[in-house]
C-alpha positions as CSV (number, residue, x, y, z in Angstrom):
1,M,-5.8,-23.4,12.1
2,T,-9.0,-23.7,10.2
3,K,-9.7,-27.2,8.8
4,P,-9.8,-27.0,5.0
5,D,-13.1,-27.6,3.1
6,K,-12.1,-30.2,0.5
7,R,-15.2,-29.8,-1.6
8,I,-13.6,-27.3,-3.9
9,D,-13.2,-27.9,-7.7
10,K,-12.0,-24.5,-8.9
11,V,-10.4,-21.5,-7.1
12,V,-9.5,-18.0,-8.4
13,L,-6.3,-16.9,-6.8
14,A,-5.1,-13.4,-6.4
15,Y,-1.5,-14.1,-7.8
16,S,1.6,-11.9,-7.8
17,G,4.1,-14.5,-8.7
18,G,6.1,-13.8,-5.6
19,L,7.2,-16.4,-3.0
20,D,3.9,-16.4,-1.0
21,T,1.4,-16.7,-3.7
22,S,3.6,-19.1,-5.7
23,V,3.6,-21.4,-2.6
24,I,-0.2,-20.9,-2.2
25,L,-0.8,-21.9,-5.8
26,K,0.9,-25.3,-5.4
27,W,-0.6,-25.7,-1.8
28,L,-4.1,-25.2,-3.2
29,Q,-3.4,-27.8,-5.9
30,D,-2.0,-30.3,-3.3
31,E,-4.4,-29.6,-0.4
32,Y,-7.7,-29.2,-2.3
33,H,-6.9,-31.1,-5.5
34,C,-8.6,-28.3,-7.4
35,E,-8.0,-26.4,-10.5
36,V,-6.5,-23.0,-9.9
37,V,-7.2,-19.9,-12.0
38,T,-4.7,-17.0,-11.4
39,F,-5.5,-13.3,-11.4
40,T,-2.7,-10.7,-11.5
41,A,-3.6,-7.0,-11.5
42,D,-1.4,-4.3,-12.9
43,I,-2.2,-1.3,-10.8
44,G,1.1,0.4,-11.4
45,Q,3.5,-1.6,-9.2
46,G,6.2,-1.2,-11.8
47,E,7.0,-4.8,-12.1
48,E,7.2,-7.0,-15.2
49,L,4.1,-9.3,-15.0
50,E,5.0,-11.8,-17.7
51,P,7.2,-13.9,-15.2
52,A,4.0,-14.4,-13.1
53,R,2.4,-15.9,-16.2
54,E,5.3,-18.2,-16.9
55,K,5.4,-19.4,-13.2
56,A,1.7,-20.2,-13.3
57,R,2.1,-22.1,-16.5
58,K,4.9,-24.1,-15.1
59,F,2.4,-25.5,-12.5
60,G,-0.2,-26.3,-15.0
61,V,-2.5,-23.4,-14.7
62,K,-4.6,-23.1,-17.8
63,K,-6.6,-19.9,-17.2
64,I,-4.4,-17.0,-16.4
65,Y,-5.7,-13.4,-16.1
66,I,-3.3,-10.6,-16.2
67,E,-5.1,-7.2,-16.4
68,D,-4.1,-3.6,-16.8
69,L,-6.3,-1.9,-14.2
70,R,-4.2,1.3,-13.8
71,E,-6.7,3.7,-15.2
72,E,-9.7,2.2,-13.4
73,F,-7.7,2.2,-10.2
74,V,-7.0,5.9,-10.3
75,R,-10.2,7.1,-11.9
76,D,-12.7,5.1,-9.9
77,F,-10.9,4.5,-6.6
78,V,-8.1,7.0,-5.9
79,F,-9.8,10.1,-7.3
80,P,-13.1,9.5,-5.4
81,M,-11.1,9.0,-2.3
82,F,-9.2,12.3,-2.8
83,R,-12.4,14.2,-3.4
84,A,-12.9,13.6,0.4
85,N,-9.3,14.7,1.3
86,T,-8.9,11.4,2.9
87,V,-6.2,10.9,5.5
88,Y,-6.0,8.0,8.1
89,E,-4.9,9.0,11.6
90,G,-3.8,12.4,10.4
91,E,-1.0,11.2,8.1
92,Y,-1.6,8.0,6.0
93,L,-2.9,8.5,2.4
94,L,-4.3,5.0,2.3
95,G,-2.2,3.8,-0.7
96,T,-2.5,0.1,0.1
97,S,-6.1,0.2,1.5
98,I,-7.6,1.8,-1.7
99,A,-6.2,-0.9,-4.0
100,R,-7.9,-3.9,-2.3
101,P,-11.5,-3.1,-3.2
102,L,-10.6,-3.2,-6.9
103,I,-8.7,-6.5,-6.6
104,A,-11.7,-7.9,-4.6
105,K,-14.1,-6.7,-7.3
106,R,-12.1,-8.5,-10.1
107,L,-11.7,-11.7,-8.1
108,V,-15.4,-11.9,-7.8
109,E,-16.1,-11.1,-11.5
110,I,-13.7,-13.7,-12.6
111,A,-15.0,-16.3,-10.1
112,R,-18.5,-15.7,-11.6
113,A,-17.2,-15.9,-15.2
114,E,-15.2,-19.1,-14.5
115,R,-18.0,-20.6,-12.3
116,A,-15.4,-21.1,-9.6
117,D,-16.3,-22.5,-6.2
118,A,-14.0,-20.1,-4.2
119,I,-11.5,-17.3,-4.3
120,S,-8.1,-17.2,-2.5
121,H,-5.6,-14.6,-1.4
122,G,-2.2,-14.4,0.1
123,A,-2.9,-12.0,3.0
124,T,-1.8,-13.1,6.4
125,G,-4.0,-13.7,9.5
126,K,-2.5,-10.7,11.3
127,G,-3.0,-7.9,8.8
128,N,-5.7,-5.6,7.4
129,D,-5.6,-6.9,3.8
130,Q,-7.4,-10.2,4.8
131,V,-10.3,-8.1,6.1
132,R,-10.3,-5.7,3.1
133,F,-10.3,-8.6,0.5
134,E,-13.0,-10.6,2.2
135,L,-15.3,-7.8,3.2
136,G,-15.3,-6.6,-0.4
137,A,-15.9,-10.1,-1.7
138,Y,-18.8,-10.8,0.6
139,A,-20.3,-7.4,-0.3
140,L,-20.2,-8.2,-4.0
141,M,-20.8,-12.0,-3.8
142,P,-22.5,-12.8,-0.6
143,N,-22.1,-16.6,-0.7
144,V,-18.6,-16.7,-2.0
145,R,-16.2,-19.2,-0.4
146,I,-12.9,-17.8,0.6
147,I,-9.7,-19.8,1.2
148,A,-7.1,-17.9,3.2
149,P,-4.1,-20.2,3.4
150,W,-2.3,-18.3,6.1
151,R,-5.2,-19.1,8.4
152,E,-5.1,-22.8,7.5
153,W,-1.5,-24.1,6.9
154,D,1.5,-24.4,9.2
155,L,3.9,-22.6,6.9
156,L,4.2,-19.7,9.3
157,S,7.9,-18.8,8.8
158,R,10.1,-17.8,5.9
159,D,12.2,-20.9,6.4
160,K,9.1,-23.2,6.1
161,L,8.0,-21.4,3.0
162,L,11.4,-21.7,1.5
163,A,11.6,-25.4,2.4
164,Y,8.1,-26.0,0.7
165,A,9.3,-24.0,-2.3
166,D,12.4,-26.2,-2.6
167,Q,10.5,-29.4,-2.1
168,H,8.1,-28.6,-5.0
169,G,10.5,-26.8,-7.4
170,I,9.1,-23.3,-6.9
171,P,11.6,-20.6,-8.1
172,V,12.6,-18.3,-5.3
173,D,14.2,-14.8,-5.7
174,Y,17.8,-15.0,-4.5
175,K,17.4,-12.1,-2.1
176,K,14.5,-13.9,-0.4
177,R,16.5,-17.1,-0.1
178,K,19.5,-15.3,1.4
179,G,17.4,-13.2,3.7
180,E,18.7,-10.1,2.2
181,A,15.3,-8.5,1.8
182,P,15.1,-6.7,5.3
183,F,11.5,-5.7,4.8
184,S,8.4,-6.4,2.6
185,M,7.2,-4.0,0.0
186,D,3.9,-3.3,-1.7
187,A,3.6,-0.9,-4.6
188,N,1.0,0.6,-6.8
189,L,0.5,3.9,-8.7
190,L,-0.5,5.8,-5.5
191,H,2.4,4.7,-3.3
192,I,5.0,2.2,-2.1
193,S,4.7,0.7,1.4
194,Y,7.5,-0.9,3.4
195,E,6.8,-3.1,6.5
196,G,8.2,-5.9,8.6
197,G,11.7,-7.1,9.1
198,V,14.0,-4.4,10.4
199,L,11.1,-1.9,10.5
200,E,9.3,-3.8,13.2
201,D,11.5,-2.0,15.8
202,P,9.9,1.5,15.9
203,S,13.0,3.0,17.4
204,R,15.2,2.0,14.6
205,E,15.7,4.3,11.7
206,P,14.6,2.9,8.3
207,P,17.6,1.6,6.3
208,A,18.9,3.9,3.6
209,K,19.6,1.0,1.2
210,G,16.7,-0.5,-0.7
211,M,14.0,1.8,0.5
212,W,12.5,5.1,-0.9
213,R,12.3,4.1,-4.5
214,L,10.0,6.9,-5.6
215,T,11.6,9.9,-3.9
216,V,15.1,11.4,-3.6
217,P,16.5,12.4,-0.2
218,V,15.8,16.0,0.5
219,E,19.5,16.7,0.7
220,K,19.8,15.5,-2.9
221,A,16.7,17.3,-4.2
222,P,17.2,20.2,-6.6
223,S,18.4,23.4,-5.1
224,R,15.8,25.4,-7.1
225,P,12.1,25.1,-6.5
226,E,9.7,24.0,-9.3
227,D,6.2,25.4,-9.9
228,V,3.5,23.0,-11.1
229,E,0.0,23.9,-12.2
230,L,-2.8,21.5,-11.6
231,E,-6.2,21.9,-13.1
232,F,-9.4,20.4,-11.5
233,R,-12.8,19.7,-12.8
234,Q,-15.5,18.6,-10.3
235,G,-12.9,17.8,-7.8
236,D,-10.8,15.6,-10.0
237,L,-7.3,16.4,-11.5
238,V,-7.7,16.7,-15.3
239,A,-4.4,18.4,-16.4
240,I,-0.9,19.2,-15.3
241,N,0.9,22.3,-16.6
242,G,-1.9,22.6,-19.1
243,K,-1.6,19.1,-20.5
244,A,-4.6,16.9,-20.3
245,M,-4.0,13.2,-19.6
246,K,-5.7,10.1,-18.4
247,A,-6.2,9.6,-14.7
248,H,-3.3,7.1,-14.2
249,E,-1.0,9.2,-16.4
250,L,-1.7,12.3,-14.3
251,L,-0.8,10.4,-11.1
252,A,2.3,8.9,-12.6
253,E,3.4,12.4,-13.6
254,L,2.8,13.8,-10.2
255,N,4.8,10.9,-8.8
256,R,7.7,11.9,-11.0
257,L,7.5,15.5,-10.2
258,G,7.1,15.1,-6.4
259,G,9.6,12.3,-6.2
260,R,12.3,14.5,-7.8
261,H,11.8,17.0,-5.0
262,G,11.8,14.4,-2.1
263,V,8.1,15.0,-1.5
264,G,5.8,12.4,0.2
265,R,7.9,10.2,2.6
266,L,6.2,9.1,5.8
267,D,7.3,6.8,8.7
268,L,4.2,5.9,10.7
269,V,3.1,3.8,13.6
270,E,-0.6,3.1,12.9
271,N,-3.5,1.2,14.5
272,R,-4.5,-1.9,12.5
273,Y,-8.2,-2.8,12.3
274,V,-7.4,-6.2,13.8
275,G,-6.2,-4.6,17.0
276,M,-2.4,-4.3,16.9
277,K,-0.2,-1.4,16.2
278,S,2.0,-1.6,13.2
279,R,4.9,0.5,11.7
280,G,4.7,1.3,8.0
281,C,6.9,3.5,5.9
282,Y,5.2,5.0,2.9
283,E,6.2,6.9,-0.3
284,T,3.3,8.9,-1.8
285,P,4.7,11.8,-3.8
286,G,1.9,12.3,-6.3
287,G,-0.8,11.8,-3.6
288,T,0.8,14.4,-1.3
289,V,0.9,17.0,-4.1
290,L,-2.7,16.2,-5.1
291,L,-4.1,16.5,-1.6
292,R,-2.4,19.9,-1.0
293,A,-3.7,21.2,-4.4
294,H,-7.2,19.8,-3.9
295,R,-7.7,21.4,-0.5
296,A,-6.4,24.7,-2.0
297,I,-9.0,24.7,-4.9
298,E,-11.7,23.7,-2.3
299,S,-10.7,26.6,0.0
300,L,-11.7,29.0,-2.9
301,T,-14.8,27.2,-4.1
302,L,-16.6,25.5,-1.2
303,D,-19.0,27.2,1.2
304,R,-17.6,27.4,4.7
305,E,-20.1,25.0,6.4
306,V,-19.9,22.5,3.5
307,A,-16.1,22.6,3.8
308,H,-16.3,22.1,7.6
309,L,-18.8,19.3,7.2
310,K,-16.4,17.5,4.9
311,D,-13.6,17.8,7.4
312,D,-15.9,16.5,10.2
313,L,-16.8,13.4,8.1
314,M,-13.4,12.8,6.6
315,P,-12.0,10.7,9.5
316,R,-15.1,8.4,9.4
317,Y,-14.6,8.0,5.6
318,A,-10.9,7.3,6.1
319,S,-11.6,4.6,8.6
320,M,-14.1,3.0,6.1
321,V,-11.5,2.8,3.5
322,Y,-8.7,1.6,5.9
323,N,-10.9,-1.1,7.5
324,G,-12.2,-2.4,4.2
325,Y,-15.6,-1.0,4.0
326,W,-15.4,0.5,0.4
327,W,-18.3,-1.5,-0.8
328,S,-20.5,-0.9,2.2
329,P,-23.7,1.1,2.0
330,E,-22.4,3.7,4.4
331,R,-19.3,4.5,2.3
332,Q,-21.4,4.6,-0.9
333,A,-24.0,7.0,0.7
334,L,-21.2,9.2,2.1
335,Q,-19.7,9.3,-1.5
336,V,-22.9,10.7,-2.9
337,L,-22.7,13.6,-0.5
338,I,-18.9,14.2,-1.2
339,D,-19.4,14.0,-4.9
340,H,-22.3,16.5,-4.7
341,T,-19.9,19.0,-2.9
342,Q,-17.5,18.7,-5.8
343,R,-19.7,20.2,-8.5
344,T,-18.1,23.7,-8.2
345,V,-14.6,22.5,-7.4
346,N,-13.2,23.7,-10.7
347,G,-10.1,25.7,-11.4
348,T,-6.4,25.7,-11.3
349,V,-3.8,25.6,-8.4
350,T,-0.1,26.3,-8.7
351,V,2.1,24.5,-6.1
352,R,5.8,25.0,-5.5
353,L,7.9,21.8,-4.9
354,Y,11.1,22.3,-3.0
355,K,13.1,20.0,-0.7
356,G,10.3,17.8,0.4
357,N,7.7,20.6,0.7
358,V,4.6,21.4,-1.2
359,T,3.6,25.1,-1.0
360,V,0.5,26.6,-2.7
361,V,1.4,29.8,-4.4
362,S,-1.8,30.6,-6.3
363,R,-5.4,29.4,-7.0
364,R,-8.0,30.5,-9.6
365,S,-11.6,29.5,-10.3
366,E,-14.6,30.8,-12.2
367,E,-16.6,29.3,-9.2
368,S,-14.6,31.2,-6.7
369,L,-16.5,32.5,-3.6
370,F,-13.7,34.9,-2.8
371,D,-15.1,38.4,-3.2
372,T,-12.3,41.0,-3.2
373,K,-14.9,43.9,-2.9
374,I,-16.0,42.5,0.5
375,S,-12.8,41.1,1.9
376,T,-10.6,44.1,1.1
377,F,-9.0,46.1,3.9
378,D,-9.3,49.2,1.7
379,D,-12.4,51.3,1.0
380,D,-15.0,48.8,-0.3
381,G,-17.4,51.4,-1.5
382,G,-20.1,50.3,0.9
383,A,-20.1,46.6,-0.2
384,Y,-19.8,45.6,3.5
385,N,-21.2,47.7,6.4
386,Q,-18.7,47.2,9.3
387,A,-21.3,48.5,11.7
388,D,-23.3,45.3,11.1
389,A,-20.5,43.4,12.9
390,G,-21.6,44.8,16.3
391,G,-25.0,43.2,16.2
392,F,-23.5,40.0,14.9
393,I,-21.0,39.8,17.7
394,K,-23.6,40.6,20.4
395,L,-25.9,37.9,19.1
396,N,-23.2,35.3,19.2
397,A,-22.1,36.4,22.6
398,L,-25.7,36.2,24.0
399,R,-25.5,32.8,25.5
400,M,-22.2,33.6,27.2
401,R,-23.6,36.9,28.5
402,I,-26.7,35.1,29.9
403,A,-24.5,32.6,31.7
404,A,-22.2,35.2,33.1
405,N,-25.2,37.3,34.4
406,K,-26.7,34.2,36.1
407,A,-23.4,33.4,37.7
408,A,-23.1,36.9,39.0
409,A,-26.6,36.9,40.4
410,R,-26.0,33.6,42.3
411,K,-22.9,35.1,43.8
412,A,-24.7,38.2,44.9
413,A,-27.5,36.1,46.5
414,A,-25.0,34.1,48.7
415,P,-25.3,35.0,52.5
416,R,-23.0,37.9,53.4
417,G,-20.3,37.4,55.9
418,R,-20.0,33.7,55.2
419,T,-16.2,33.1,54.8
420,K,-14.9,30.7,52.4
421,A,-13.7,28.5,55.4
422,A,-17.1,28.6,56.9
423,A,-18.7,27.7,53.6
424,A,-16.3,24.8,53.1
425,A,-16.6,23.4,56.6
426,P,-18.8,20.3,57.0
427,A,-22.0,20.5,59.1
428,P,-21.6,19.2,62.7
429,A,-22.2,15.5,63.1
430,A,-25.2,14.4,65.0
431,A,-23.7,11.1,66.2
432,P,-22.0,12.5,69.3
433,A,-25.2,14.0,70.8
434,A,-27.1,10.7,70.3
435,A,-24.3,8.8,71.9
436,A,-24.4,10.9,75.0
437,A,-27.9,9.8,76.1
438,P,-26.9,6.2,77.2
439,A,-24.0,7.6,79.1
440,R,-26.3,10.0,81.1
441,R,-28.6,7.0,81.8
442,A,-25.7,5.0,83.1
443,R,-24.5,7.7,85.4
444,S,-28.2,8.1,86.8
445,R,-28.4,4.4,87.6
446,K,-25.1,4.5,89.4
447,A,-26.3,7.4,91.5
448,D,-29.5,5.5,92.5
449,A,-27.4,2.5,93.6
């Protein structure tokens, strides 16, 4: 474990009020003998945050920050990411990853305002979140000092954490104490993730009890489909069924609509940035609907090569977000390009929600590049000269025709009568002839004798 640096007077702690960060709060006070400032972010996790304030006060915390960041989270982090149609390893919509840059940003801002010596977080030494928090903090405050207790202390099991909590009078949730929480859960407005515990066996089906809090099972979803209209302006969702709302309200409404129809469940084994594989189960109903609709409006309004370029760049962008490089110059540069492509991504898309599926049924835009006169299979009145296709095809086939002609010429120039077996046979070895000369000399000497 890392040896603690004791020269710390004030620390800003990312604090949820749960078992881990409650233990960390007391541990910081005991180990560093420092003042602890707590910061709790409301990013739509759906929990009452006042208990976190009361817990912090109980342990003598004087400065407590509890902030509603839901609108900023969706407007400045989720929506920009969805402009890129971002998906990690083909499936994961990055609900946990995209929340960390905002928390890191506020930790640093509060540390500056409080003139704190360090920041601290509750991410373990095995996961991605430690990387995400710390890369973000270093990018925004290069000389910040970071205390990561999971890399310092010896409280590396649930039993040790509970024993520490009991020793110091830290309240513990009953289910945590009895070991009845079979997995860990992290929630925000974009998704809920479930990891650890019984889910660490990839061959085991996720438990039906306690999971999937945003979505109904598809068997219990309504038997009738529901159509939903989404309106986009410059790539961002601005209204649902004609009703304009704030960014976080829009995502919450999509969660409600998608969840009701069993949309957005995912059971995934992913590759963590720290090198190991990990299983995560995710619920992202609103994000699943949003991604499908956004790609639909882009299909109508983006130039072909621009759309393909975005698709080429998307996996790189997704890795930047997943690995914690939101505040890096490369992600910010790529965002400028992505945002430039979204200037014409305006219009409406209607999707049909039914039994876990999201189906696009219509899309409309004043910026549409779809020209019915040209694309129709009926008489186009001369808008498109089909004879032009012949030259286009021949030009695109030119390199293949050249290569085929060259191959035919080489085949024709090969010696006639040479069989495949002869062509494949190796050349005679010279070694036996060279070895015969000493043998002849030996016979000659024997004859002379």
